[in-house]
All heavy atoms as TSV, in Angstrom:
chain	resi	resn	atom	element	x	y	z
A	1	TYR	N	N	203.898	163.733	69.080
A	1	TYR	CA	C	203.342	164.095	67.683
A	1	TYR	C	C	201.858	163.982	67.881
A	1	TYR	O	O	201.296	162.939	68.295
A	1	TYR	CB	C	203.896	163.083	66.736
A	1	TYR	CG	C	203.239	163.287	65.281
A	1	TYR	CD1	C	203.651	164.480	64.613
A	1	TYR	CD2	C	202.275	162.473	64.932
A	1	TYR	CE1	C	203.103	164.591	63.304
A	1	TYR	CE2	C	201.714	162.550	63.621
A	1	TYR	CZ	C	202.162	163.644	62.861
A	1	TYR	OH	O	201.644	163.851	61.637
A	2	THR	N	N	201.166	165.041	67.377
A	2	THR	CA	C	199.720	165.045	67.280
A	2	THR	C	C	199.242	165.019	65.990
A	2	THR	O	O	199.732	165.710	65.041
A	2	THR	CB	C	199.198	166.367	67.999
A	2	THR	OG1	O	199.691	166.422	69.271
A	2	THR	CG2	C	197.709	166.399	67.991
A	3	LEU	N	N	198.278	164.110	65.637
A	3	LEU	CA	C	197.750	163.904	64.381
A	3	LEU	C	C	196.451	164.747	64.163
A	3	LEU	O	O	195.507	164.486	65.002
A	3	LEU	CB	C	197.464	162.339	64.122
A	3	LEU	CG	C	196.976	161.961	62.738
A	3	LEU	CD1	C	198.063	162.138	61.767
A	3	LEU	CD2	C	196.594	160.538	62.730
A	4	SER	N	N	196.579	165.678	63.163
A	4	SER	CA	C	195.278	166.464	63.079
A	4	SER	C	C	194.246	165.708	62.309
A	4	SER	O	O	194.540	164.697	61.530
A	4	SER	CB	C	195.724	167.734	62.343
A	4	SER	OG	O	195.913	167.345	60.930
A	5	LEU	N	N	193.025	166.237	62.387
A	5	LEU	CA	C	191.948	165.440	61.632
A	5	LEU	C	C	192.281	165.513	60.105
A	5	LEU	O	O	192.053	164.640	59.403
A	5	LEU	CB	C	190.600	166.210	61.950
A	5	LEU	CG	C	189.433	165.670	61.244
A	5	LEU	CD1	C	189.216	164.194	61.559
A	5	LEU	CD2	C	188.165	166.352	61.580
A	6	HIS	N	N	192.703	166.647	59.656
A	6	HIS	CA	C	193.101	166.815	58.345
A	6	HIS	C	C	194.154	165.669	57.749
A	6	HIS	O	O	193.981	165.177	56.709
A	6	HIS	CB	C	193.612	168.183	57.986
A	6	HIS	CG	C	194.193	168.344	56.538
A	6	HIS	ND1	N	193.369	168.512	55.527
A	6	HIS	CD2	C	195.421	168.485	56.078
A	6	HIS	CE1	C	194.012	168.785	54.502
A	6	HIS	NE2	N	195.357	168.665	54.746
A	7	ASP	N	N	195.029	165.389	58.640
A	7	ASP	CA	C	196.021	164.352	58.342
A	7	ASP	C	C	195.491	163.040	58.496
A	7	ASP	O	O	195.942	161.999	57.884
A	7	ASP	CB	C	197.350	164.522	59.257
A	7	ASP	CG	C	198.100	165.836	58.945
A	7	ASP	OD1	O	198.028	166.315	57.793
A	7	ASP	OD2	O	198.757	166.351	59.797
A	8	ALA	N	N	194.535	162.755	59.420
A	8	ALA	CA	C	193.971	161.461	59.713
A	8	ALA	C	C	192.979	161.004	58.796
A	8	ALA	O	O	192.812	159.736	58.510
A	8	ALA	CB	C	193.309	161.519	61.138
A	9	LEU	N	N	192.259	161.893	58.021
A	9	LEU	CA	C	191.171	161.445	57.151
A	9	LEU	C	C	191.726	160.570	55.936
A	9	LEU	O	O	190.965	159.564	55.777
A	9	LEU	CB	C	190.543	162.781	56.533
A	9	LEU	CG	C	189.526	163.469	57.579
A	9	LEU	CD1	C	188.901	164.739	56.838
A	9	LEU	CD2	C	188.439	162.648	58.070
A	10	PRO	N	N	192.832	160.876	55.390
A	10	PRO	CA	C	193.248	159.932	54.338
A	10	PRO	C	C	193.521	158.428	54.841
A	10	PRO	O	O	193.252	157.510	54.209
A	10	PRO	CB	C	194.581	160.523	53.807
A	10	PRO	CG	C	194.469	161.964	54.041
A	10	PRO	CD	C	193.675	162.021	55.320
A	11	ILE	N	N	193.990	158.457	56.077
A	11	ILE	CA	C	194.340	157.179	56.736
A	11	ILE	C	C	193.006	156.404	56.996
A	11	ILE	O	O	192.784	155.261	56.706
A	11	ILE	CB	C	195.086	157.401	58.086
A	11	ILE	CG1	C	196.489	157.940	57.714
A	11	ILE	CG2	C	195.195	156.088	58.868
A	11	ILE	CD1	C	197.261	158.488	58.905
A	12	LEU	N	N	192.050	157.145	57.514
A	12	LEU	CA	C	190.716	156.630	57.880
A	12	LEU	C	C	189.969	156.164	56.599
A	12	LEU	O	O	189.532	155.062	56.449
A	12	LEU	CB	C	189.838	157.616	58.573
A	12	LEU	CG	C	188.384	157.174	58.840
A	12	LEU	CD1	C	188.452	156.122	59.774
A	12	LEU	CD2	C	187.758	158.441	59.575
A	13	TYR	N	N	189.908	156.914	55.583
A	13	TYR	CA	C	189.370	156.594	54.297
A	13	TYR	C	C	190.014	155.331	53.666
A	13	TYR	O	O	189.370	154.473	53.077
A	13	TYR	CB	C	189.322	157.712	53.284
A	13	TYR	CG	C	188.318	158.893	53.752
A	13	TYR	CD1	C	188.779	160.213	53.564
A	13	TYR	CD2	C	187.173	158.583	54.310
A	13	TYR	CE1	C	187.951	161.250	54.026
A	13	TYR	CE2	C	186.335	159.603	54.758
A	13	TYR	CZ	C	186.737	160.934	54.568
A	13	TYR	OH	O	185.884	162.004	55.058
A	14	GLY	N	N	191.375	155.309	53.735
A	14	GLY	CA	C	192.100	154.241	53.198
A	14	GLY	C	C	191.700	152.859	53.939
A	14	GLY	O	O	191.536	151.891	53.365
A	15	SER	N	N	191.601	153.042	55.293
A	15	SER	CA	C	191.208	151.866	56.068
A	15	SER	C	C	189.839	151.409	55.734
A	15	SER	O	O	189.522	150.328	55.598
A	15	SER	CB	C	191.199	152.217	57.580
A	15	SER	OG	O	192.555	152.523	57.901
A	16	LEU	N	N	188.929	152.327	55.628
A	16	LEU	CA	C	187.500	151.881	55.232
A	16	LEU	C	C	187.477	151.353	53.820
A	16	LEU	O	O	186.785	150.273	53.752
A	16	LEU	CB	C	186.633	153.233	55.286
A	16	LEU	CG	C	186.212	153.768	56.596
A	16	LEU	CD1	C	185.583	154.998	56.481
A	16	LEU	CD2	C	185.255	152.752	57.401
A	17	SER	N	N	188.145	151.799	52.995
A	17	SER	CA	C	188.356	151.238	51.593
A	17	SER	C	C	188.767	149.801	51.618
A	17	SER	O	O	188.335	148.893	50.969
A	17	SER	CB	C	189.155	152.137	50.817
A	17	SER	OG	O	189.216	151.576	49.438
A	18	LYS	N	N	189.801	149.622	52.419
A	18	LYS	CA	C	190.454	148.251	52.551
A	18	LYS	C	C	189.487	147.258	53.177
A	18	LYS	O	O	189.269	146.142	52.676
A	18	LYS	CB	C	191.705	148.351	53.308
A	18	LYS	CG	C	192.353	146.874	53.359
A	18	LYS	CD	C	193.822	146.909	53.893
A	18	LYS	CE	C	194.417	145.604	53.950
A	18	LYS	NZ	N	193.740	144.434	53.568
A	19	MET	N	N	188.767	147.786	54.194
A	19	MET	CA	C	187.760	146.865	54.964
A	19	MET	C	C	186.700	146.491	54.033
A	19	MET	O	O	186.202	145.355	54.046
A	19	MET	CB	C	187.337	147.502	56.220
A	19	MET	CG	C	188.275	147.494	57.327
A	19	MET	SD	S	187.724	148.057	58.972
A	19	MET	CE	C	187.355	149.785	58.660
A	20	GLU	N	N	186.207	147.413	53.153
A	20	GLU	CA	C	185.220	147.104	52.229
A	20	GLU	C	C	185.598	146.110	51.156
A	20	GLU	O	O	184.954	145.178	50.858
A	20	GLU	CB	C	184.707	148.464	51.637
A	20	GLU	CG	C	183.449	148.288	50.736
A	20	GLU	CD	C	182.908	149.561	50.119
A	20	GLU	OE1	O	183.573	150.605	50.190
A	20	GLU	OE2	O	181.803	149.522	49.759
A	21	LYS	N	N	186.844	146.314	50.674
A	21	LYS	CA	C	187.399	145.510	49.735
A	21	LYS	C	C	187.616	144.110	50.222
A	21	LYS	O	O	187.285	143.120	49.529
A	21	LYS	CB	C	188.703	146.096	49.151
A	21	LYS	CG	C	189.513	145.261	48.056
A	21	LYS	CD	C	190.667	145.857	47.708
A	21	LYS	CE	C	191.540	144.958	46.817
A	21	LYS	NZ	N	192.918	145.467	46.566
A	22	ASP	N	N	188.008	143.999	51.435
A	22	ASP	CA	C	188.188	142.698	52.113
A	22	ASP	C	C	186.835	142.030	52.578
A	22	ASP	O	O	186.904	140.953	53.051
A	22	ASP	CB	C	189.153	142.869	53.315
A	22	ASP	CG	C	190.546	143.162	52.908
A	22	ASP	OD1	O	190.857	143.071	51.740
A	22	ASP	OD2	O	191.297	143.674	53.892
A	23	GLY	N	N	185.745	142.760	52.435
A	23	GLY	CA	C	184.463	142.153	52.784
A	23	GLY	C	C	184.017	142.235	54.160
A	23	GLY	O	O	183.219	141.527	54.735
A	24	LEU	N	N	184.802	143.049	54.990
A	24	LEU	CA	C	184.509	143.220	56.423
A	24	LEU	C	C	183.395	144.127	56.663
A	24	LEU	O	O	182.676	144.000	57.707
A	24	LEU	CB	C	185.804	143.664	57.146
A	24	LEU	CG	C	187.084	142.742	56.933
A	24	LEU	CD1	C	188.264	143.347	57.663
A	24	LEU	CD2	C	186.796	141.381	57.409
A	25	ILE	N	N	183.179	145.073	55.866
A	25	ILE	CA	C	182.117	146.013	55.893
A	25	ILE	C	C	181.448	146.241	54.593
A	25	ILE	O	O	182.165	145.961	53.520
A	25	ILE	CB	C	182.549	147.447	56.500
A	25	ILE	CG1	C	183.612	148.134	55.521
A	25	ILE	CG2	C	183.033	147.377	57.930
A	25	ILE	CD1	C	184.015	149.593	55.918
A	26	SER	N	N	180.218	146.762	54.512
A	26	SER	CA	C	179.612	147.055	53.270
A	26	SER	C	C	178.982	148.424	53.380
A	26	SER	O	O	178.453	148.778	54.384
A	26	SER	CB	C	178.494	145.944	52.953
A	26	SER	OG	O	177.582	145.871	53.956
A	27	PHE	N	N	179.087	149.107	52.142
A	27	PHE	CA	C	178.502	150.387	52.014
A	27	PHE	C	C	176.907	150.316	52.033
A	27	PHE	O	O	176.410	149.458	51.336
A	27	PHE	CB	C	178.974	151.097	50.747
A	27	PHE	CG	C	178.289	152.313	50.488
A	27	PHE	CD1	C	178.614	153.535	51.203
A	27	PHE	CD2	C	177.313	152.422	49.473
A	27	PHE	CE1	C	178.046	154.724	50.805
A	27	PHE	CE2	C	176.712	153.742	49.170
A	27	PHE	CZ	C	177.139	154.785	49.892
A	28	ILE	N	N	176.297	151.112	52.757
A	28	ILE	CA	C	174.831	151.088	52.947
A	28	ILE	C	C	174.215	152.283	52.124
A	28	ILE	O	O	173.327	152.043	51.201
A	28	ILE	CB	C	174.307	151.094	54.392
A	28	ILE	CG1	C	174.907	149.871	55.141
A	28	ILE	CG2	C	172.875	151.117	54.452
A	28	ILE	CD1	C	174.502	148.570	54.674
A	29	LYS	N	N	174.558	153.511	52.557
A	29	LYS	CA	C	174.015	154.623	51.857
A	29	LYS	C	C	174.745	155.857	52.301
A	29	LYS	O	O	175.671	155.867	53.072
A	29	LYS	CB	C	172.584	154.799	52.283
A	29	LYS	CG	C	172.366	155.052	53.802
A	29	LYS	CD	C	170.907	155.222	54.099
A	29	LYS	CE	C	170.730	155.338	55.615
A	29	LYS	NZ	N	169.422	155.442	55.992
A	30	GLU	N	N	174.588	156.840	51.572
A	30	GLU	CA	C	175.248	158.144	51.924
A	30	GLU	C	C	174.145	159.130	52.309
A	30	GLU	O	O	173.057	159.324	51.801
A	30	GLU	CB	C	175.803	158.692	50.597
A	30	GLU	CG	C	176.820	159.939	50.839
A	30	GLU	CD	C	177.660	160.186	49.695
A	30	GLU	OE1	O	178.021	159.248	48.815
A	30	GLU	OE2	O	178.212	161.344	49.689
A	31	GLU	N	N	174.482	159.757	53.505
A	31	GLU	CA	C	173.721	160.790	54.099
A	31	GLU	C	C	174.405	162.162	54.264
A	31	GLU	O	O	175.385	162.161	55.059
A	31	GLU	CB	C	173.078	160.385	55.432
A	31	GLU	CG	C	172.098	159.165	55.309
A	31	GLU	CD	C	171.591	158.810	56.606
A	31	GLU	OE1	O	171.968	159.307	57.687
A	31	GLU	OE2	O	170.619	157.887	56.692
A	32	GLU	N	N	173.967	163.218	53.668
A	32	GLU	CA	C	174.564	164.477	53.841
A	32	GLU	C	C	176.193	164.382	53.833
A	32	GLU	O	O	176.880	164.804	54.803
A	32	GLU	CB	C	174.165	164.976	55.161
A	32	GLU	CG	C	172.691	165.317	55.244
A	32	GLU	CD	C	172.230	165.823	56.588
A	32	GLU	OE1	O	173.054	166.177	57.442
A	32	GLU	OE2	O	171.003	165.753	56.884
A	33	LYS	N	N	176.744	163.822	52.772
A	33	LYS	CA	C	178.102	163.687	52.476
A	33	LYS	C	C	178.841	162.703	53.414
A	33	LYS	O	O	179.978	162.609	53.592
A	33	LYS	CB	C	178.782	165.087	52.676
A	33	LYS	CG	C	178.472	166.043	51.511
A	33	LYS	CD	C	179.167	167.269	51.619
A	33	LYS	CE	C	178.692	168.313	50.679
A	33	LYS	NZ	N	179.456	169.620	50.723
A	34	ARG	N	N	178.025	161.847	54.149
A	34	ARG	CA	C	178.568	160.897	55.059
A	34	ARG	C	C	178.109	159.532	54.487
A	34	ARG	O	O	177.052	159.348	54.189
A	34	ARG	CB	C	177.964	161.020	56.451
A	34	ARG	CG	C	178.392	162.165	57.298
A	34	ARG	CD	C	177.925	162.303	58.585
A	34	ARG	NE	N	177.222	160.969	59.080
A	34	ARG	CZ	C	176.417	160.887	59.975
A	34	ARG	NH1	N	176.080	161.966	60.788
A	34	ARG	NH2	N	175.956	159.687	60.316
A	35	LYS	N	N	179.110	158.680	54.464
A	35	LYS	CA	C	178.903	157.341	54.006
A	35	LYS	C	C	178.580	156.437	55.109
A	35	LYS	O	O	179.314	156.483	56.187
A	35	LYS	CB	C	180.029	156.798	53.206
A	35	LYS	CG	C	180.273	157.432	51.894
A	35	LYS	CD	C	181.350	156.755	51.101
A	35	LYS	CE	C	181.532	157.322	49.713
A	35	LYS	NZ	N	182.517	156.694	48.918
A	36	ILE	N	N	177.487	155.629	55.050
A	36	ILE	CA	C	177.055	154.712	56.142
A	36	ILE	C	C	177.514	153.268	55.835
A	36	ILE	O	O	177.219	152.861	54.624
A	36	ILE	CB	C	175.639	154.736	56.401
A	36	ILE	CG1	C	175.090	156.230	56.618
A	36	ILE	CG2	C	175.208	153.886	57.579
A	36	ILE	CD1	C	175.683	156.938	57.673
A	37	TYR	N	N	178.332	152.640	56.681
A	37	TYR	CA	C	178.706	151.336	56.376
A	37	TYR	C	C	178.070	150.332	57.446
A	37	TYR	O	O	177.720	150.709	58.524
A	37	TYR	CB	C	180.251	151.176	56.542
A	37	TYR	CG	C	180.953	151.912	55.472
A	37	TYR	CD1	C	181.406	153.172	55.713
A	37	TYR	CD2	C	181.361	151.187	54.368
A	37	TYR	CE1	C	182.071	153.901	54.602
A	37	TYR	CE2	C	181.970	151.956	53.204
A	37	TYR	CZ	C	182.391	153.267	53.498
A	37	TYR	OH	O	183.092	153.943	52.443
A	38	GLN	N	N	178.054	149.050	57.186
A	38	GLN	CA	C	177.501	148.116	58.082
A	38	GLN	C	C	178.625	146.889	58.083
A	38	GLN	O	O	179.146	146.637	57.107
A	38	GLN	CB	C	176.250	147.511	57.597
A	38	GLN	CG	C	175.697	146.548	58.462
A	38	GLN	CD	C	174.206	146.017	58.001
A	38	GLN	OE1	O	173.596	146.890	57.455
A	38	GLN	NE2	N	173.873	144.869	58.410
A	39	ILE	N	N	178.820	146.451	59.299
A	39	ILE	CA	C	179.738	145.200	59.424
A	39	ILE	C	C	179.039	144.094	58.841
A	39	ILE	O	O	177.969	143.829	58.890
A	39	ILE	CB	C	180.164	145.044	60.884
A	39	ILE	CG1	C	181.303	144.100	60.962
A	39	ILE	CG2	C	178.948	144.660	61.695
A	39	ILE	CD1	C	181.973	143.941	62.445
A	40	THR	N	N	179.810	143.286	58.101
A	40	THR	CA	C	179.244	142.002	57.501
A	40	THR	C	C	179.562	140.821	58.498
A	40	THR	O	O	180.201	141.047	59.491
A	40	THR	CB	C	180.087	141.741	56.109
A	40	THR	OG1	O	181.439	141.464	56.484
A	40	THR	CG2	C	179.997	142.835	55.143
A	41	SER	N	N	179.008	139.596	58.045
A	41	SER	CA	C	179.182	138.516	58.906
A	41	SER	C	C	180.662	138.151	59.064
A	41	SER	O	O	181.165	137.783	60.049
A	41	SER	CB	C	178.278	137.351	58.402
A	41	SER	OG	O	178.593	137.034	57.065
A	42	LEU	N	N	181.485	138.258	57.938
A	42	LEU	CA	C	182.876	138.055	57.988
A	42	LEU	C	C	183.461	139.008	58.832
A	42	LEU	O	O	184.477	138.667	59.576
A	42	LEU	CB	C	183.501	138.176	56.498
A	42	LEU	CG	C	184.897	137.998	56.414
A	42	LEU	CD1	C	185.414	136.659	57.018
A	42	LEU	CD2	C	185.411	138.268	55.008
A	43	GLY	N	N	183.111	140.273	58.856
A	43	GLY	CA	C	183.558	141.336	59.637
A	43	GLY	C	C	183.418	141.025	61.057
A	43	GLY	O	O	184.360	141.158	61.926
A	44	ARG	N	N	182.239	140.418	61.459
A	44	ARG	CA	C	181.930	140.062	62.868
A	44	ARG	C	C	182.924	138.920	63.270
A	44	ARG	O	O	183.404	138.891	64.435
A	44	ARG	CB	C	180.498	139.656	62.984
A	44	ARG	CG	C	179.580	140.846	62.963
A	44	ARG	CD	C	178.267	140.465	63.455
A	44	ARG	NE	N	177.327	141.492	63.234
A	44	ARG	CZ	C	177.234	142.667	63.901
A	44	ARG	NH1	N	177.999	142.866	64.832
A	44	ARG	NH2	N	176.286	143.682	63.588
A	45	GLU	N	N	183.025	137.902	62.397
A	45	GLU	CA	C	183.911	136.872	62.727
A	45	GLU	C	C	185.403	137.375	62.914
A	45	GLU	O	O	186.087	136.968	63.965
A	45	GLU	CB	C	184.025	135.811	61.529
A	45	GLU	CG	C	182.807	135.042	61.344
A	45	GLU	CD	C	182.818	134.020	60.190
A	45	GLU	OE1	O	183.965	133.447	59.971
A	45	GLU	OE2	O	181.844	133.875	59.509
A	46	VAL	N	N	185.920	138.179	62.030
A	46	VAL	CA	C	187.172	138.771	62.312
A	46	VAL	C	C	187.288	139.535	63.550
A	46	VAL	O	O	188.384	139.432	64.205
A	46	VAL	CB	C	187.558	139.546	60.951
A	46	VAL	CG1	C	188.985	140.341	61.248
A	46	VAL	CG2	C	187.710	138.616	59.735
A	47	LEU	N	N	186.303	140.340	63.786
A	47	LEU	CA	C	186.270	141.123	65.065
A	47	LEU	C	C	186.363	140.290	66.244
A	47	LEU	O	O	187.166	140.503	67.139
A	47	LEU	CB	C	184.920	142.014	65.094
A	47	LEU	CG	C	184.755	142.893	66.335
A	47	LEU	CD1	C	185.989	143.874	66.463
A	47	LEU	CD2	C	183.361	143.486	66.272
A	48	GLU	N	N	185.588	139.108	66.294
A	48	GLU	CA	C	185.733	138.242	67.512
A	48	GLU	C	C	187.115	137.672	67.642
A	48	GLU	O	O	187.628	137.536	68.714
A	48	GLU	CB	C	184.612	137.207	67.332
A	48	GLU	CG	C	183.157	137.750	67.583
A	48	GLU	CD	C	183.010	138.364	68.915
A	48	GLU	OE1	O	183.481	137.988	70.017
A	48	GLU	OE2	O	182.465	139.578	68.982
A	49	LEU	N	N	187.654	137.302	66.499
A	49	LEU	CA	C	189.043	136.723	66.437
A	49	LEU	C	C	190.001	137.621	67.040
A	49	LEU	O	O	190.919	137.372	67.885
A	49	LEU	CB	C	189.370	136.137	65.104
A	49	LEU	CG	C	188.680	134.906	64.541
A	49	LEU	CD1	C	188.996	134.596	63.149
A	49	LEU	CD2	C	189.030	133.687	65.428
A	50	GLU	N	N	189.852	138.847	66.562
A	50	GLU	CA	C	190.823	139.915	67.068
A	50	GLU	C	C	190.590	140.247	68.507
A	50	GLU	O	O	191.646	140.501	69.307
A	50	GLU	CB	C	190.708	141.154	66.237
A	50	GLU	CG	C	191.292	141.126	64.795
A	50	GLU	CD	C	192.823	140.817	64.941
A	50	GLU	OE1	O	193.440	141.623	65.386
A	50	GLU	OE2	O	193.190	139.788	64.374
A	51	LYS	N	N	189.395	140.192	68.999
A	51	LYS	CA	C	189.153	140.503	70.411
A	51	LYS	C	C	189.810	139.440	71.234
A	51	LYS	O	O	190.441	139.689	72.225
A	51	LYS	CB	C	187.650	140.623	70.662
A	51	LYS	CG	C	187.060	141.832	70.166
A	51	LYS	CD	C	185.480	141.790	70.217
A	51	LYS	CE	C	184.734	141.293	71.405
A	51	LYS	NZ	N	183.285	141.405	71.379
A	52	LYS	N	N	189.643	138.143	70.802
A	52	LYS	CA	C	190.277	137.047	71.533
A	52	LYS	C	C	191.831	137.089	71.521
A	52	LYS	O	O	192.441	136.898	72.569
A	52	LYS	CB	C	189.801	135.690	70.999
A	52	LYS	CG	C	188.348	135.473	71.225
A	52	LYS	CD	C	187.879	134.124	70.585
A	52	LYS	CE	C	186.433	134.008	70.826
A	52	LYS	NZ	N	185.853	132.794	70.142
A	53	ARG	N	N	192.289	137.555	70.409
A	53	ARG	CA	C	193.888	137.734	70.320
A	53	ARG	C	C	194.271	138.811	71.246
A	53	ARG	O	O	195.331	138.583	71.933
A	53	ARG	CB	C	194.120	138.032	68.782
A	53	ARG	CG	C	195.684	138.164	68.583
A	53	ARG	CD	C	195.966	138.541	67.094
A	53	ARG	NE	N	195.603	139.962	66.821
A	53	ARG	CZ	C	196.323	141.028	67.104
A	53	ARG	NH1	N	197.490	140.903	67.714
A	53	ARG	NH2	N	195.877	142.269	66.773
A	54	ILE	N	N	193.610	139.890	71.244
A	54	ILE	CA	C	194.026	140.996	72.171
A	54	ILE	C	C	193.861	140.501	73.602
A	54	ILE	O	O	194.702	140.892	74.446
A	54	ILE	CB	C	193.189	142.193	71.915
A	54	ILE	CG1	C	193.645	142.771	70.504
A	54	ILE	CG2	C	193.378	143.387	72.856
A	54	ILE	CD1	C	192.712	143.832	69.904
A	55	GLU	N	N	192.779	139.873	73.988
A	55	GLU	CA	C	192.593	139.286	75.302
A	55	GLU	C	C	193.919	138.486	75.670
A	55	GLU	O	O	194.324	138.546	76.756
A	55	GLU	CB	C	191.348	138.562	75.434
A	55	GLU	CG	C	190.153	139.364	75.611
A	55	GLU	CD	C	188.793	138.544	75.755
A	55	GLU	OE1	O	188.958	137.409	76.264
A	55	GLU	OE2	O	187.775	139.049	75.399
A	56	ARG	N	N	194.283	137.549	74.784
A	56	ARG	CA	C	195.331	136.691	75.078
A	56	ARG	C	C	196.639	137.456	75.272
A	56	ARG	O	O	197.386	137.293	76.180
A	56	ARG	CB	C	195.569	135.638	73.960
A	56	ARG	CG	C	194.597	134.471	73.877
A	56	ARG	CD	C	195.048	133.332	73.003
A	56	ARG	NE	N	195.331	133.801	71.608
A	56	ARG	CZ	C	194.537	133.900	70.633
A	56	ARG	NH1	N	193.321	133.630	70.836
A	56	ARG	NH2	N	194.954	134.283	69.457
A	57	LEU	N	N	196.882	138.468	74.388
A	57	LEU	CA	C	198.018	139.329	74.588
A	57	LEU	C	C	198.048	140.039	75.995
A	57	LEU	O	O	199.013	140.146	76.678
A	57	LEU	CB	C	198.067	140.394	73.516
A	57	LEU	CG	C	198.461	139.877	72.123
A	57	LEU	CD1	C	198.302	140.971	71.192
A	57	LEU	CD2	C	199.924	139.363	72.109
A	58	TYR	N	N	196.936	140.555	76.343
A	58	TYR	CA	C	196.692	141.314	77.477
A	58	TYR	C	C	196.959	140.290	78.783
A	58	TYR	O	O	197.662	140.624	79.790
A	58	TYR	CB	C	195.333	141.829	77.733
A	58	TYR	CG	C	194.956	142.535	79.088
A	58	TYR	CD1	C	195.635	143.718	79.422
A	58	TYR	CD2	C	194.146	141.822	79.977
A	58	TYR	CE1	C	195.392	144.236	80.675
A	58	TYR	CE2	C	193.906	142.467	81.162
A	58	TYR	CZ	C	194.394	143.544	81.517
A	58	TYR	OH	O	194.228	144.177	82.764
A	59	ASN	N	N	196.374	139.052	78.684
A	59	ASN	CA	C	196.536	138.128	79.712
A	59	ASN	C	C	198.055	137.728	79.850
A	59	ASN	O	O	198.544	137.563	81.043
A	59	ASN	CB	C	195.581	136.884	79.627
A	59	ASN	CG	C	194.197	137.260	79.841
A	59	ASN	OD1	O	193.926	138.159	80.643
A	59	ASN	ND2	N	193.324	136.610	79.160
A	60	ASN	N	N	198.734	137.418	78.740
A	60	ASN	CA	C	200.116	137.123	78.813
A	60	ASN	C	C	200.941	138.268	79.392
A	60	ASN	O	O	201.875	138.082	80.220
A	60	ASN	CB	C	200.630	136.956	77.361
A	60	ASN	CG	C	200.070	135.578	76.868
A	60	ASN	OD1	O	199.558	134.713	77.532
A	60	ASN	ND2	N	200.077	135.483	75.467
A	61	MET	N	N	200.628	139.473	79.096
A	61	MET	CA	C	201.289	140.689	79.600
A	61	MET	C	C	201.098	140.679	81.139
A	61	MET	O	O	202.107	140.898	81.918
A	61	MET	CB	C	200.946	141.969	79.033
A	61	MET	CG	C	201.725	143.144	79.427
A	61	MET	SD	S	200.764	144.670	79.139
A	61	MET	CE	C	199.523	144.535	80.185
A	62	LYS	N	N	199.890	140.453	81.625
A	62	LYS	CA	C	199.617	140.628	83.051
A	62	LYS	C	C	200.386	139.530	83.780
A	62	LYS	O	O	200.964	139.735	84.932
A	62	LYS	CB	C	198.102	140.277	83.261
A	62	LYS	CG	C	197.297	141.580	83.281
A	62	LYS	CD	C	195.878	141.432	83.588
A	62	LYS	CE	C	195.438	140.257	84.411
A	62	LYS	NZ	N	193.983	140.102	84.533
A	63	GLU	N	N	200.459	138.291	83.199
A	63	GLU	CA	C	201.198	137.172	83.869
A	63	GLU	C	C	202.632	137.416	83.999
A	63	GLU	O	O	203.305	137.090	84.932
A	63	GLU	CB	C	200.855	135.898	83.082
A	63	GLU	CG	C	199.589	135.208	83.194
A	63	GLU	CD	C	199.274	134.215	82.290
A	63	GLU	OE1	O	200.238	133.598	81.633
A	63	GLU	OE2	O	198.046	133.676	82.142
A	64	GLU	N	N	203.209	138.038	82.903
A	64	GLU	CA	C	204.597	138.353	82.982
A	64	GLU	C	C	204.961	139.461	83.908
A	64	GLU	O	O	206.267	139.441	84.319
A	64	GLU	CB	C	205.054	138.812	81.495
A	64	GLU	CG	C	205.067	137.671	80.507
A	64	GLU	CD	C	205.514	138.072	79.076
A	64	GLU	OE1	O	205.868	139.291	78.872
A	64	GLU	OE2	O	205.287	137.383	78.264
A	65	HIS	N	N	204.080	140.291	84.266
A	65	HIS	CA	C	204.347	141.378	85.182
A	65	HIS	C	C	203.815	141.147	86.559
A	65	HIS	O	O	203.693	142.165	87.335
A	65	HIS	CB	C	203.999	142.655	84.668
A	65	HIS	CG	C	204.599	143.090	83.327
A	65	HIS	ND1	N	205.904	143.466	83.266
A	65	HIS	CD2	C	204.202	143.070	81.969
A	65	HIS	CE1	C	206.285	143.748	82.051
A	65	HIS	NE2	N	205.222	143.431	81.317
A	66	GLN	N	N	203.649	140.064	86.988
A	66	GLN	CA	C	203.143	139.654	88.345
A	66	GLN	C	C	204.251	139.234	89.284
A	66	GLN	O	O	205.221	138.789	88.847
A	66	GLN	CB	C	202.025	138.560	88.298
A	66	GLN	CG	C	200.747	139.152	87.691
A	66	GLN	CD	C	199.630	138.103	87.887
A	66	GLN	OE1	O	199.927	136.939	88.280
A	66	GLN	NE2	N	198.418	138.521	87.555
């Protein structure tokens, strides 16, 4: 299954809206119909936690398949 840009946009906009509502990103400005967002300090914390979680998953998978 291939997801077209037309089909993906509502998903992307919904994700941006949820991240903004959750305080992970903040709206900065709009330029030529494009919205510019910036990651917040909370967003950076969550990003670091998620990176560590994914690293642990990857390392566990590597260990299981050796």
